[in-house]
C-alpha positions in Angstrom: -13.3 12.5 18.9 -15.6 10.5 16.7 -15.2 10.6 12.9 -18.2 10.1 10.8 -19.0 9.4 7.2 -21.2 11.4 5.0 -24.6 10.1 6.2 -25.8 11.0 9.8 -26.4 8.3 12.2 -30.1 7.6 13.0 -31.5 8.7 16.3 -32.7 5.1 17.0 -29.3 3.6 16.4 -27.5 6.3 18.4 -29.8 5.8 21.4 -29.4 2.0 21.2 -25.6 2.3 21.3 -25.7 4.8 24.0 -27.5 2.2 26.1 -24.8 -0.3 25.4 -21.8 1.9 25.7 -20.9 4.9 27.7 -19.4 6.6 24.7 -21.2 7.4 21.5 -20.1 5.5 18.4 -21.0 7.1 15.1 -22.2 5.0 12.3 -20.4 5.1 9.0 -22.3 5.6 5.8 -23.9 2.6 4.2 -21.9 3.2 1.1 -18.8 1.1 0.6 -15.5 2.5 1.6 -12.3 2.0 -0.3 -10.8 -1.4 -0.1 -7.2 -2.5 0.1 -5.6 -4.5 -2.7 -6.6 -8.0 -1.8 -3.5 -9.4 -3.5 -3.4 -12.6 -5.6 -6.5 -14.7 -5.0 -6.0 -18.4 -4.5 -7.4 -20.7 -7.1 -11.1 -21.5 -6.6 -11.7 -25.0 -5.2 -14.8 -27.1 -4.8 -15.1 -27.7 -1.1 -16.8 -25.2 1.2 -14.1 -25.7 3.8 -11.3 -24.9 1.3 -13.2 -21.8 0.2 -13.5 -20.6 3.7 -9.8 -21.2 4.2 -9.0 -19.2 1.1 -11.2 -16.3 2.3 -9.4 -16.0 5.6 -6.0 -16.3 3.8 -7.0 -13.6 1.4 -7.9 -11.3 4.3 -4.4 -11.8 5.8 -2.8 -11.1 2.4 -4.8 -7.9 1.9 -3.6 -6.6 5.2 0.0 -7.6 4.6 -0.1 -5.9 1.2 -0.8 -2.6 3.0 2.5 -2.8 4.9 3.1 -2.2 8.7 -0.2 -1.2 10.3 1.2 1.0 13.1 -1.6 2.6 15.2 -2.2 6.2 14.3 -0.7 6.0 10.8 -2.5 6.3 7.4 -1.8 2.6 6.8 -3.6 1.6 9.9 -6.6 3.8 8.9 -6.6 2.2 5.5 -6.6 -1.2 7.1 -9.6 -0.2 9.3 -11.5 0.9 6.2 -10.8 -2.4 4.5 -12.2 -4.2 7.5 -15.3 -2.0 7.5 -15.9 -2.8 3.9 -15.6 -6.5 4.4 -17.9 -6.6 7.4 -20.5 -4.6 5.4 -20.2 -7.1 2.6 -21.0 -9.8 5.1 -24.2 -7.9 6.1 -23.1 -6.2 9.3 -23.5 -2.7 10.6 -20.1 -1.1 11.5 -19.0 1.5 14.0 -15.6 3.1 14.6 -14.6 4.0 18.1 -11.8 6.4 18.1 -9.5 6.9 21.1 -6.3 8.8 21.8 -3.2 8.2 23.8 0.3 9.4 24.1 3.1 7.4 22.4 6.8 7.8 22.5 8.6 7.8 19.1 12.3 7.7 18.3 12.7 9.6 15.0 16.3 8.6 14.7 19.0 8.7 17.4 22.7 8.3 16.7 26.2 8.4 18.2 28.8 9.6 15.8 32.5 8.6 16.3 35.2 9.9 13.9 32.5 10.8 11.4 30.8 7.3 11.5 27.3 7.2 12.9 26.2 4.3 15.1 22.4 3.7 15.2 21.1 4.1 18.7 17.8 3.4 20.3 16.3 6.2 22.4 14.9 4.8 25.6 11.2 5.3 26.0 10.6 8.5 28.0 13.9 10.2 27.4 14.2 13.8 26.6 15.6 14.9 23.2 19.0 16.4 23.1 22.3 16.9 21.3 25.9 17.1 22.6 29.4 16.7 21.3 31.8 16.0 24.1 34.5 13.5 25.3 33.1 10.1 26.2 33.7 8.8 29.7 33.5 5.0 30.3 31.9 4.3 33.6 32.9 1.0 35.2 30.3 -1.6 36.2 26.6 -0.6 35.8 26.3 3.0 36.8 25.8 3.1 40.6 26.7 6.3 42.3 30.0 4.9 43.4 30.9 4.0 39.8 30.9 7.7 38.9 33.2 8.7 41.8 36.5 10.3 40.8 35.6 10.3 37.1 35.6 13.5 34.9 32.0 13.1 34.0 30.9 16.7 34.4 29.8 18.2 31.1 30.5 14.9 29.3 28.7 11.9 27.9 28.8 8.7 30.0 28.7 5.2 28.8 27.7 2.3 31.0 26.6 -1.4 30.8 23.1 -2.6 31.1 22.1 -4.6 34.2 21.6 -4.9 37.9 19.9 -1.5 38.4 17.0 0.1 36.5 17.7 2.3 33.5 16.2 5.3 35.4 18.6 4.9 38.2 21.5 4.8 35.8 20.3 8.1 34.2 19.7 9.8 37.5 23.2 8.8 38.8 24.8 10.1 35.6 22.9 13.4 35.8 23.9 13.9 39.4 27.5 13.3 38.4 27.2 16.1 35.8 26.8 14.1 32.6 25.0 15.7 29.7 24.0 12.4 28.1 24.1 8.7 28.8 24.7 5.7 26.5 23.7 2.3 27.8 25.3 -0.8 26.2 23.2 -4.0 25.8 24.7 -7.1 27.4 22.7 -9.3 25.1 22.5 -9.6 21.3 20.2 -7.3 19.4 18.6 -4.0 20.1 17.9 -2.8 23.6 14.4 -1.3 24.0 13.9 0.1 27.5 11.7 2.5 29.3 12.6 5.3 31.7 10.2 6.2 34.6 9.9 9.7 36.1 11.3 12.7 34.3 14.9 12.2 33.0 17.0 15.4 32.8 19.5 14.1 30.2 19.0 12.3 26.9 19.5 8.5 27.2 20.2 6.2 24.3 21.0 2.5 24.0 23.6 0.7 21.8 23.7 -2.9 20.8 26.4 -5.1 22.4 28.3 -5.4 19.1 28.5 -1.6 18.7 28.6 -0.5 22.3 31.4 -2.7 23.7 34.1 -1.6 21.3 33.1 2.0 21.9 33.3 1.6 25.7 36.6 -0.2 25.4 38.0 2.6 23.2 36.8 5.3 25.7 38.7 3.5 28.5 41.9 3.2 26.4 42.1 6.7 24.8 40.4 10.1 24.6 37.3 9.7 22.4 34.9 12.5 21.4 31.4 11.6 20.3 28.4 13.5 19.0 25.1 12.3 20.5 21.8 13.1 18.9 18.6 11.9 20.5 15.6 12.7 18.3 12.6 11.6 20.2 9.2 12.9 21.4 5.8 12.0 22.8 3.0 12.2 20.3 -0.8 11.9 20.6 -2.0 8.9 18.7 -5.6 8.4 17.5 -6.6 4.7 17.3 -9.6 3.2 15.6 -11.5 0.2 16.9 -13.7 -1.4 14.2 -17.0 -2.8 15.6 -19.4 -5.0 13.6 -22.8 -6.4 14.6 -26.2 -7.2 12.9 -28.7 -4.4 12.9 -30.5 -4.1 16.3 -28.0 -6.2 18.3 -27.1 -3.7 21.0 -26.3 -6.3 23.8 -24.2 -9.2 22.6 -23.7 -12.3 24.6 -20.4 -13.1 23.0 -17.7 -10.6 21.9 -15.2 -11.9 19.4 -12.0 -9.9 18.6 -8.4 -9.6 17.7 -6.1 -6.7 17.1 -5.3 -5.5 13.5 -2.3 -3.2 14.3 1.3 -4.3 13.9 4.6 -3.0 15.0 6.8 -0.7 12.9 8.7 -2.5 10.2 6.6 -5.6 10.3 3.7 -6.4 7.9 2.2 -8.5 10.7 0.9 -11.5 8.9 0.8 -13.8 12.0 0.8 -10.9 14.5 -2.0 -10.2 14.0 -3.6 -10.3 10.6 -4.2 -13.9 11.4 -6.4 -13.1 14.4 -8.1 -10.3 12.5 -8.9 -12.7 9.6 -10.3 -15.4 11.9 -12.6 -12.8 13.6 -13.9 -11.7 10.2 -14.2 -15.3 9.1 -16.3 -16.1 12.1 -18.5 -13.1 11.3 -19.0 -14.4 7.8 -19.8 -17.9 9.0 -22.3 -16.7 11.5 -23.9 -14.0 9.4 -27.0 -16.1 8.4 -27.3 -18.1 11.6 -28.9 -17.4 15.0 -25.4 -17.0 16.5 -25.0 -13.6 14.8 -27.9 -12.2 16.8 -25.9 -12.6 20.0 -22.4 -11.5 18.8 -20.3 -8.4 18.3 -17.0 -8.5 16.4 -14.2 -6.1 17.2 -10.9 -5.4 15.4 -8.9 -3.7 18.1 -6.3 -1.0 17.4 -3.3 0.0 19.5 -2.7 -3.5 21.0 1.1 -3.2 20.3 1.2 0.0 22.3 -0.2 -1.6 25.4 -3.7 -2.9 24.7 -4.9 0.6 24.1 -7.9 -0.3 21.9 -9.3 -3.0 24.2 -8.8 -0.9 27.2 -10.5 2.0 25.6 -13.4 -0.3 24.7 -14.0 -1.7 28.2 -13.6 1.7 29.8 -16.2 3.2 27.5 -18.7 0.3 28.0 -21.5 0.5 30.5 -21.3 -2.0 33.4 -24.5 -3.7 32.2 -23.0 -4.2 28.8 -20.0 -6.0 30.2 -22.0 -8.0 32.7 -24.2 -9.2 29.8 -21.2 -10.9 28.1 -20.9 -14.6 28.6 -17.6 -14.7 26.8 -14.9 -12.6 25.1 -12.9 -14.7 22.5 -9.6 -13.2 21.5 -7.4 -14.4 18.6 -3.8 -13.5 18.4 -1.1 -15.2 16.3 -3.1 -18.2 15.1 -1.6 -18.6 11.6 1.7 -20.4 12.4 2.4 -23.6 14.3 0.2 -26.7 14.3 -0.9 -26.9 17.9 -3.8 -24.5 18.8 -3.6 -23.5 22.4 -6.6 -22.0 24.3 -6.5 -20.5 27.7 -8.8 -18.4 29.8 -11.6 -18.6 32.4 -12.2 -22.0 33.9 -15.9 -21.9 32.9 -14.9 -21.5 29.3 -11.8 -23.7 29.2 -14.1 -26.6 30.3 -16.0 -26.2 27.1 -12.8 -25.8 25.0 -10.9 -28.6 26.6 -11.8 -31.3 24.0 -10.9 -29.0 21.2 -7.3 -28.0 21.9 -4.5 -27.9 24.5 -5.2 -25.7 27.5 -1.7 -24.7 28.9 -2.0 -22.3 31.8 0.9 -20.3 30.5 -1.1 -19.2 27.5 -3.2 -16.6 29.5 -1.3 -13.5 30.4 -1.7 -9.8 30.2 -0.1 -9.4 26.8 -3.2 -9.5 24.6 -6.6 -7.9 24.3 -8.6 -10.4 26.4 -6.7 -9.1 29.5 -8.7 -5.8 29.4 -12.0 -7.8 29.6 -10.7 -10.3 32.2 -9.9 -7.3 34.4 -13.6 -6.3 34.3 -14.6 -9.9 35.2 -15.7 -10.9 31.7 -15.1 -14.6 31.1 -12.4 -14.9 28.4 -10.8 -17.4 26.0 -7.5 -16.7 24.3 -6.6 -18.5 21.1 -2.9 -18.7 20.3 -0.5 -21.0 18.5 2.7 -20.2 20.3 5.9 -18.2 19.5 6.9 -17.4 16.0 10.5 -17.0 14.7 9.3 -14.0 12.6 7.5 -12.3 15.5 7.9 -8.5 15.2 10.2 -8.7 12.2 10.0 -7.7 8.5 9.7 -11.4 7.8 6.2 -11.8 9.3 4.7 -12.1 5.9 2.9 -15.5 5.6 0.5 -17.8 7.5 -1.0 -21.2 6.8 -4.6 -20.6 5.7 -5.5 -24.2 6.8 -4.6 -23.2 10.4 -6.9 -20.1 10.1 -9.7 -22.4 9.0 -9.1 -24.9 11.8 -9.1 -22.1 14.3 -12.4 -20.7 13.0 -14.0 -24.1 13.0 -12.9 -24.8 16.6 -14.1 -21.4 17.7 -17.5 -21.9 16.0 -18.0 -25.1 17.9 -17.2 -23.4 21.2 -19.4 -20.4 20.5 -22.3 -22.8 19.7 -21.8 -24.5 23.0 -21.6 -21.2 24.9 -24.8 -19.9 23.3 -26.5 -23.3 23.1 -27.6 -22.5 19.6 -27.5 -25.0 16.8 
């Protein structure tokens, strides 16, 4: 489904985009859309470099001020509209490519003991369910033999994580007659797991600190618990924001980064930083010949499995992708001094003098992977792990690092396109 603004898209523009992409993107109205609160602006400074740094930093702050930008939520849509407005201010046409996918959501799962609720984490793919029954501690990790001679039928089982897949644990518990399964993490923190196939009983995880005492108690004495797994699959609508100069239907370089974040995290470094650098590059290129060969994309749904970038490449015509000399992806570039760049050998040869090129940087966990799978040369810009990754504390970045990343990327793009 394509959402449009009040003005209809022109026939000429519609046809040009149909040539480039297999799906039709519908142009938004040329009027400005609502902007987010840009937050406190940094004090103006004299140098152009500092001003560019401030602009990218302000973009991060504006996105952080919105709150967690989880795909499919009103906040994510507000973030996409903010980006549309900023690209239009820089002189670009904008398109929104919408796409849908199924997403598992835990709306709150608990195990209540003696009137005290313990917060559980429903495993991805579990069915919802409720049960109040005695709890049976299963020794070891939940292999079929571990359930032998235990009074599991009609009861809730509790087992340790490890050695065999979560799905096998659930299947073995169900075959033994259990009406629910609790899996206890063997490491610190929350256990987030995925079940494959079609589970027939609700499955929830507990942290080690909460789960081990409960399992020990069930071994030592009769213990009744109430299990509530409140989870479901929902259809999510994501929004890729695409910007380009009027008439540019076949870019040579595509520059992008994802703007969504995980639940509970304002996502400054992951990945308002990459979103800001992408927009910063668009601003820098706007009045140069480089912009006539570039598209800029803010991808949605990356945190749910690269949904936006995969939707983009699947919609693109083969000749559109084959016409790309490079896809540059920016993810987590606002923290840590060392800029790391990885990707296709033809492009890392250009990037080599600019930054470190560790082979470990390139993997399948960010949006360049969807393009690499279609044989598009890629470069991935990254500054390494962040202590605040996927936490509520991901609130700040260093604007100077954003500026440094933008300048490095500008130099690389100039060499790729051989344009001064």
